[in-house]
N, C-alpha and C positions, 0 to 999 in steps of 0.2 A: 579770214579771207574775204576778199571783195567779190560782191555778186553784180556782174554788169548786165545790162540789157543786151540782148542779141543784136548783132550788127547786120546791116543789109548786105546781101549778095550783090556783087558787082556784075555777075553773070546774068541773073534774072532778077526782076523787080516784082514778081507776082508769086503768091503763095502756090506751092505745088498742090495737086489734088489731095483731098482729104484721105487719110488712110483708115482711121477709127473715129467715126462721127458719134457724137452723143446725142441723146434725145433732148427735147426742149426742157423736160422736168429735171434731167440730170444737169444740163447746162445751167439752170436756174440755182439748183441746189448747190452747186459747185461755186458759182460766181457771185450771186446776190449778197452774201455776207461781206464781200469786198467792195460793194458799192455803198456810198454814203449819201445821206441827204444834207444839203448845205442850205442853211438860212442865212441870208445876207440882207440885213435890213427888212424890207418887205418882200423880198424876192425868195423864191425856193427853186433850187437847182440840184443837180446831182454831182457826185465826184466818184473818184475810183482810187482805192489804195494801191499804190505801185511802189516798186523798190529800185533804187539805183545805188550801186555800190552798197554800203552798209546802213543806208537811210531808208526808211519808210516814211512816205508822206502822201497826201492826197493831191491828185491831179484833177483840175477841172478846167472850165472855159474862163478866160478873162471876164467875159462879159457877165459872168455869174456873180463875180466878187468885186468888180471894179466899183470905185466910189463908195465902198462900204465902210460904215463906222465899226462894225463888228461882224465876225463870221462865227457861226455855230455849227458844228458837225455832229450829226447824229448817225449812230450804227443801227444796223438792223436789229440787233439785241436790245436796243433802247438806250444804250449808253450815249451820253452827250459829252462834248468837250469843245471848249473854245478854240478857234483856229487862228493862225497867224499867216498872213500873206507873206511868203518868202520871196517870191519872184513872179512877176506878171509881165507878159508881152501882148500887148493889144493887137500889134499887127499879125501875130499868129494865133491870137484868141486862145492863149494858153496861160495857166496859172498854177503855182505850186503852193499848197497850203500846209503848214506844218501843225501838228497837235501842240496846244499850248500846255497840255497836261497829260500825264500818263494814262494810257488806256490798256486795260488788262481783261481778258485776252484781246489782243489786236488781230483782226482777220488776216489771213495770208494775203499777200499782194497778188494781184492778177498777173498772169504771165502774158507777154506780148508776142504775137505772132511775128516771125523774123521778116516776113515778106509781105508784099501787098496781096490782097485778095484777087480772085479772078471774077470777072462778070458771069452771073449766074449762080454763084455760091450762095448758100443760106447764109443769113446774118440775123443775129439775135441782139435786141436793145433792152437794156435794163435801166430804169430810172423812175422819175416821179412825175409823169405827165399830168399837168393841171393839178398837182398836189396828190394824185393817187399813188401812194408810195410803194415803191419796190415792185413795179409793174414790169412785166415781160412782154414784149412784142417781137414779131419775127417777119422776115420778108427775105428778099434777094439783093444781092449786089447788082444794081442796074447800071453802074457805070464807075470807072475809076479815072479821074481826071486829075492827073498830077498826083499831088498830095491831098486830094479830096476824094472821098468815098461817097458815091451816091446810092441810095437805097430807097426801096418802096415800103420798108418797115414803117409802121405807124409811129411817128414821132410828134411830139406836142411841147409847148413850153413846160419846163420842169425836166425834161429829158437832158437838157443841155448839160454837158459835163460828164455825162455817164458813158459807159463803155458800148461800143459796137463789137460784138463777139462772133466768131466763126463756129463752125460745128464741132471744133475741138474744145471750145470754151476758153479760146485764147483772144486776147483783145487785138482787133484789126484797126480800130480807130476810136475817136472820142466824138460822141454826138455832138454836133455844134449848132445846125440851124435847119430851118424848113423853108420851102418857097411855096407859096400858095396856101390856100385854106381847103377847099374841096380837093381830094386826091392830091394831098400835099406831097412833095418830094423832099426826102430828108437827106442831109449831108453830114458827113463826119470827117474829122481831121485825121489822116492816116498815120499810122505809128512811125513811118519815115520821118515825118515832120515833128513828131513828138521828140523822137530821138535827136533830132538836130537841136531842138529846144533844150533837152537835158544836157547835151554837150556844151552848148553856150553858157549854161548856168554853172554846171559843175566842173567841166573840163577846163574851161578857160580861167575859172576863178581859182581852180586847184591844179595847176599844171604839174606834171610828173617831173 
């Protein structure tokens, strides 16, 4: 059977209040294994294992892997594999990377939240800021600007391509960039934009 990502509701574009919130430790234990480290030439970035239909792959930012000769993917358990860039959209800053060799066991894909978060909700970020591997930071959603999520969670180079998570441990966005240095403001690409990207890649290339 096919496993498809949840679709956005046309009635509301914002996530409803959290019913069962997890603690930061629970979120980390649940989600960190699904976050990968990406070495792309001299750059280090983050990625997240996701699923669309029957395919498992790594989602990251285009700027993490663009102009790369080779991509190496590292899992939290220490396994490594070469990665192949399957699709990249620089305008959306999104890229799909496929494992070039079999990985066993492969971590579970992260579940995506079906709707946008609301301002004031907790947000958790997992990635590799400045090379500090599998770090967790937390903050709040300080703005939702179309398909961009603004947060005060501490984000630094190396976090790009990692997940922004809600208090249920579901991905609400993909960490993308920061503005400023002191008291920097972080931004992520919302799941709604990610779903559009997936549909362009999979639905249009494989029409039913």
